[in-house]
TIVEX-767961 format. One line per field, with one value per residue: residue in one letter; residue number from 1; x, y, z of N, C-alpha, C in turn. Coordinates in Angstrom, 2 decimals. Example, Ala and Ser with C-alpha at 12.3 -4.5 7.8 and 13.67 -1.06 7.14 Angstrom:
BEGIN
code	a_s .
pos	1_2 .
n_X	13.19_12.85 .
n_Y	-5.69_-2.25 .
n_Z	7.80_7.08 .
ca_X	12.30_13.67 .
ca_Y	-4.50_-1.06 .
ca_Z	7.80_7.14 .
c_X	13.20_12.90 .
c_Y	-3.30_0.03 .
c_Z	7.80_7.87 .
//
This chain:
BEGIN
code	m_s_n_k_i_k_c_e_s_c_g_g_l_i_d_e_d_d_a_y_i_t_d_g_t_a_l_c_e_d_c_y_i_d_q_s_h_k_i_r_v_c_d_p_w_a_e_r_s_k_r_v_y_r_e_r_l_g_l_e_g_t_d_g_l_t_d_l_q_k_d_i_i_e_f_i_k_s_k_g_k_a_t_r_i_e_i_a_e_q_f_k_l_p_p_t_e_l_e_n_e_f_a_i_l_r_h_c_q_l_l_k_g_r_k_e_g_d_i_v_y_i_v_p_w .
pos	1_2_3_4_5_6_7_8_9_10_11_12_13_14_15_16_17_18_19_20_21_22_23_24_25_26_27_28_29_30_31_32_33_34_35_36_37_38_39_40_41_42_43_44_45_46_47_48_49_50_51_52_53_54_55_56_57_58_59_60_61_62_63_64_65_66_67_68_69_70_71_72_73_74_75_76_77_78_79_80_81_82_83_84_85_86_87_88_89_90_91_92_93_94_95_96_97_98_99_100_101_102_103_104_105_106_107_108_109_110_111_112_113_114_115_116_117_118_119_120_121_122_123_124_125 .
n_X	47.29_44.07_40.65_37.80_34.95_31.47_30.17_27.71_25.97_26.16_26.77_29.14_32.31_34.91_38.21_38.63_40.25_40.02_37.50_35.01_33.71_30.67_28.39_28.14_27.95_29.42_31.11_32.05_34.56_33.38_30.61_30.72_31.59_29.42_27.35_28.27_28.54_26.24_24.06_21.94_18.56_16.34_17.20_17.22_19.24_21.22_19.80_19.29_21.95_22.82_21.10_21.87_24.56_24.27_22.88_24.80_26.70_25.30_23.85_21.27_18.35_19.36_22.02_25.41_25.08_25.74_26.00_24.53_22.75_21.30_20.14_18.51_16.65_15.46_14.34_12.40_10.83_9.86_8.16_6.55_6.37_8.14_9.02_11.44_12.44_11.93_13.64_16.14_16.32_16.26_18.66_20.54_21.41_22.80_21.07_22.12_23.61_21.60_19.97_21.76_22.09_19.44_19.15_20.93_19.71_17.30_18.16_18.94_16.52_15.17_14.00_11.55_9.96_6.75_3.95_1.59_-1.11_0.13_2.53_5.62_6.52_9.02_9.16_9.08_10.23 .
n_Y	-13.08_-14.27_-13.21_-13.86_-15.75_-16.62_-19.88_-20.75_-22.78_-24.19_-22.09_-21.72_-20.11_-19.58_-19.49_-17.34_-18.25_-20.97_-21.63_-23.32_-22.65_-23.07_-23.06_-20.31_-20.21_-20.03_-22.47_-24.46_-27.04_-29.49_-29.12_-28.80_-31.35_-32.89_-31.87_-32.41_-35.11_-36.65_-39.37_-40.23_-40.85_-41.71_-43.35_-45.05_-46.48_-46.91_-48.51_-50.77_-51.56_-52.17_-54.28_-56.24_-56.57_-57.55_-59.93_-61.36_-61.83_-63.41_-62.32_-61.82_-60.34_-58.84_-59.43_-58.51_-55.87_-52.95_-52.81_-50.63_-50.16_-52.56_-52.28_-50.03_-51.08_-53.07_-51.46_-50.04_-52.16_-53.10_-51.08_-50.84_-48.62_-45.53_-42.10_-39.92_-38.21_-39.59_-41.79_-40.52_-39.38_-41.70_-42.99_-41.03_-39.55_-37.30_-35.31_-35.67_-38.05_-39.83_-39.73_-40.81_-43.43_-44.34_-44.17_-46.16_-48.44_-48.37_-48.71_-51.32_-52.48_-52.82_-50.99_-48.37_-45.26_-44.08_-42.20_-40.81_-38.98_-35.88_-36.76_-38.45_-41.73_-44.10_-47.35_-51.00_-52.72 .
n_Z	-147.68_-147.67_-148.21_-146.12_-146.94_-147.14_-147.16_-149.41_-149.00_-146.45_-144.79_-143.48_-142.72_-145.00_-146.46_-149.18_-151.24_-150.94_-151.71_-153.65_-156.71_-158.11_-160.63_-160.18_-157.45_-154.28_-152.52_-149.65_-149.22_-148.26_-148.79_-151.54_-152.35_-151.42_-153.09_-155.65_-155.91_-156.11_-156.50_-159.07_-158.52_-160.11_-162.64_-165.36_-166.80_-164.89_-163.15_-164.77_-165.28_-162.68_-162.06_-163.97_-163.22_-160.55_-161.09_-162.59_-160.63_-158.97_-156.90_-154.59_-153.13_-150.15_-150.46_-150.78_-149.99_-147.93_-144.32_-143.36_-145.51_-145.45_-142.92_-143.34_-145.17_-143.56_-141.56_-143.03_-143.97_-141.53_-140.74_-142.92_-144.57_-145.00_-144.50_-146.06_-144.13_-141.72_-142.07_-142.28_-139.71_-138.10_-138.79_-138.57_-140.86_-143.24_-145.73_-148.42_-148.26_-147.53_-149.85_-151.72_-150.70_-150.91_-153.70_-154.59_-153.48_-154.81_-157.43_-157.19_-157.14_-154.72_-153.02_-153.39_-154.31_-153.26_-153.81_-151.66_-151.47_-150.66_-149.76_-150.06_-149.76_-148.84_-149.87_-149.76_-152.71 .
ca_X	46.19_42.84_39.43_36.85_33.62_30.50_29.68_26.30_25.15_26.13_26.96_30.44_33.29_36.06_39.10_38.19_41.09_39.63_36.11_34.71_32.64_29.88_27.21_28.09_27.75_30.65_30.90_33.21_34.91_32.40_29.36_31.01_31.60_28.03_26.53_28.78_28.63_24.91_23.67_20.58_17.63_15.59_18.16_16.96_20.47_21.87_18.98_19.57_23.33_22.89_20.40_22.74_25.72_23.88_22.55_26.06_27.38_24.42_23.39_19.82_17.92_20.32_23.40_26.31_24.80_26.41_25.16_23.59_21.70_20.46_19.37_17.48_15.62_14.75_13.55_11.24_9.97_9.21_7.11_5.73_6.73_8.75_9.41_12.88_12.75_11.98_14.85_17.28_16.38_16.57_20.05_21.39_22.02_22.57_20.21_22.82_23.94_20.34_19.57_22.68_21.75_18.16_19.38_21.55_18.71_16.32_18.80_18.93_15.11_14.83_13.12_11.06_9.12_5.32_3.29_0.26_-1.48_1.28_3.70_6.31_7.05_9.93_8.50_9.74_9.98 .
ca_Y	-13.46_-14.15_-12.80_-14.91_-15.67_-17.54_-20.97_-20.46_-23.94_-24.43_-20.84_-21.66_-19.19_-20.23_-18.59_-17.14_-19.10_-22.37_-21.81_-23.96_-21.89_-23.96_-22.34_-19.00_-20.38_-20.33_-23.58_-25.05_-28.34_-30.51_-28.89_-29.08_-32.81_-33.34_-31.49_-32.91_-36.57_-37.21_-40.46_-39.98_-41.89_-42.22_-43.51_-46.39_-47.18_-47.37_-49.62_-51.93_-51.98_-52.78_-55.56_-57.16_-56.81_-58.43_-61.25_-62.03_-62.24_-64.28_-61.62_-61.70_-59.66_-57.91_-59.87_-57.51_-54.53_-52.56_-52.97_-49.51_-50.41_-53.64_-51.72_-49.17_-51.96_-53.68_-50.40_-49.77_-53.35_-53.21_-50.06_-50.91_-47.45_-44.47_-40.90_-39.65_-37.58_-40.66_-42.59_-39.67_-39.27_-43.01_-43.38_-39.84_-39.35_-36.03_-35.52_-36.19_-39.46_-40.57_-39.85_-41.75_-44.79_-44.68_-44.38_-47.48_-49.47_-48.34_-49.33_-52.77_-52.85_-53.26_-49.95_-47.40_-44.22_-44.16_-40.99_-40.93_-37.58_-34.99_-37.34_-39.53_-42.74_-45.12_-48.63_-52.14_-52.84 .
ca_Z	-146.82_-148.45_-147.51_-145.72_-147.53_-146.56_-148.00_-149.68_-148.65_-145.00_-144.08_-142.83_-143.27_-145.65_-147.19_-150.57_-152.09_-150.75_-152.14_-154.93_-157.35_-158.96_-161.12_-159.55_-156.01_-153.53_-151.59_-148.96_-149.80_-147.89_-149.54_-152.95_-152.51_-151.28_-154.23_-156.93_-155.89_-155.92_-157.39_-159.53_-158.08_-161.26_-163.72_-165.92_-167.18_-163.66_-162.65_-165.62_-165.03_-161.35_-162.14_-164.72_-162.37_-159.44_-161.65_-162.95_-159.40_-158.22_-155.70_-154.46_-151.90_-149.54_-150.71_-151.32_-149.49_-146.69_-143.13_-143.32_-146.50_-144.92_-141.80_-143.91_-145.72_-142.44_-140.93_-143.88_-143.95_-140.22_-140.68_-144.12_-145.37_-144.19_-145.24_-146.04_-142.84_-140.72_-142.31_-141.93_-138.25_-137.53_-139.04_-138.44_-142.18_-143.92_-146.90_-149.60_-148.02_-147.59_-151.26_-152.37_-150.25_-151.53_-155.13_-154.76_-153.16_-155.88_-158.59_-156.92_-157.14_-153.37_-152.48_-154.37_-153.75_-153.56_-153.35_-151.07_-151.25_-150.88_-149.08_-150.75_-148.85_-149.35_-149.60_-150.40_-154.14 .
c_X	44.88_41.67_38.60_35.53_32.75_30.13_28.18_25.39_25.02_26.30_28.28_31.38_34.48_36.94_38.64_38.98_40.70_38.20_36.05_33.53_31.95_28.61_27.03_27.91_29.07_30.35_32.19_33.45_33.85_31.10_29.55_30.98_30.18_27.22_27.00_28.85_27.29_24.67_22.22_19.69_16.92_16.51_18.00_18.22_21.21_21.12_19.26_20.97_23.46_22.23_21.28_23.95_25.39_23.54_23.82_26.81_26.53_23.90_21.88_19.50_18.97_21.78_24.21_26.07_25.61_25.46_24.13_22.44_20.75_19.57_18.25_16.33_14.80_13.85_12.27_10.29_9.21_8.05_6.14_6.03_7.35_9.06_10.92_13.29_12.86_13.25_16.09_17.43_16.80_18.06_21.03_22.15_21.76_21.79_20.91_23.15_22.69_19.90_20.46_22.36_20.44_18.34_19.96_20.51_17.60_16.91_18.84_17.50_14.70_13.87_12.68_10.25_7.67_4.65_1.90_-0.17_-0.31_2.57_4.28_6.91_8.06_9.33_9.30_9.32_8.81 .
c_Y	-13.23_-13.74_-14.02_-14.67_-16.75_-18.61_-20.76_-21.65_-24.09_-23.17_-20.70_-20.66_-19.96_-19.16_-18.52_-18.04_-20.57_-22.65_-22.52_-23.19_-22.81_-23.23_-21.01_-19.02_-20.75_-21.38_-23.96_-26.43_-29.41_-30.35_-29.15_-30.58_-33.35_-33.06_-32.10_-34.43_-37.22_-38.31_-40.19_-41.16_-42.52_-42.25_-44.91_-47.16_-47.70_-48.56_-50.89_-52.48_-52.70_-54.16_-56.61_-57.55_-57.79_-59.83_-62.03_-62.55_-63.18_-63.64_-61.49_-61.00_-58.70_-58.37_-58.71_-56.09_-54.23_-52.81_-51.86_-49.74_-51.52_-53.12_-50.81_-50.01_-52.58_-52.67_-50.15_-50.96_-53.45_-52.22_-50.16_-49.80_-46.42_-43.28_-40.75_-39.06_-38.64_-41.48_-41.79_-39.56_-40.59_-43.33_-42.21_-39.56_-37.94_-36.30_-36.12_-37.67_-40.33_-40.78_-40.82_-43.19_-45.24_-44.97_-45.77_-48.58_-49.50_-48.99_-50.85_-53.33_-53.47_-52.27_-49.04_-46.34_-44.44_-42.93_-41.31_-39.53_-36.71_-35.55_-38.47_-40.45_-43.61_-46.45_-49.77_-52.23_-53.76 .
c_Z	-147.58_-147.56_-147.16_-146.44_-146.92_-147.58_-148.17_-149.41_-147.14_-144.17_-143.36_-143.50_-143.81_-146.28_-148.64_-151.53_-152.01_-151.24_-153.49_-155.51_-158.36_-159.34_-160.41_-158.04_-155.35_-152.47_-150.89_-149.57_-149.50_-148.68_-151.03_-153.22_-152.42_-152.55_-155.54_-156.99_-155.59_-156.94_-157.79_-159.15_-159.27_-162.48_-164.29_-166.30_-165.94_-163.09_-163.45_-165.36_-163.70_-161.36_-162.84_-163.87_-161.25_-159.94_-161.97_-161.73_-158.55_-156.93_-155.72_-153.16_-151.40_-149.69_-151.29_-150.85_-148.24_-145.52_-143.03_-144.31_-146.04_-143.79_-142.30_-144.46_-144.59_-141.73_-141.72_-143.89_-142.63_-140.08_-141.85_-145.10_-144.44_-145.08_-145.18_-144.69_-141.74_-140.84_-141.89_-140.42_-137.61_-137.63_-138.99_-139.75_-142.71_-145.22_-148.11_-149.43_-148.08_-149.03_-152.00_-151.98_-150.89_-153.02_-155.39_-154.53_-154.21_-157.14_-158.43_-156.92_-155.80_-152.69_-153.61_-153.63_-154.16_-152.96_-152.86_-150.70_-151.61_-150.29_-149.92_-149.70_-149.58_-148.91_-150.22_-151.87_-154.35 .
//
């Protein structure tokens, strides 16, 4: 019988044998997956690869996107700009999923970040 430990990300109790230790941090399986499967937003190679891929397939605009990605784009276009918090609340997205969706849409050159004062808005490309 193993001891219970606390996930250092979500605070949930997990069996010590089931913990994932990453950089000295004990995580539950869900938090480990969230933290290890992030898509980098600012990645010039990913952006180039996505652009070439979409061009080869003849994809333009929202062609080939998921319904959620299309809805996020429409939401931002309707408002002109939105913060990550506004998008997360609108679509009930956890932070990691929101960042992954934004990264994909940025790689497609459909959305980008724009800083106004101390606030970063997501805006149409």
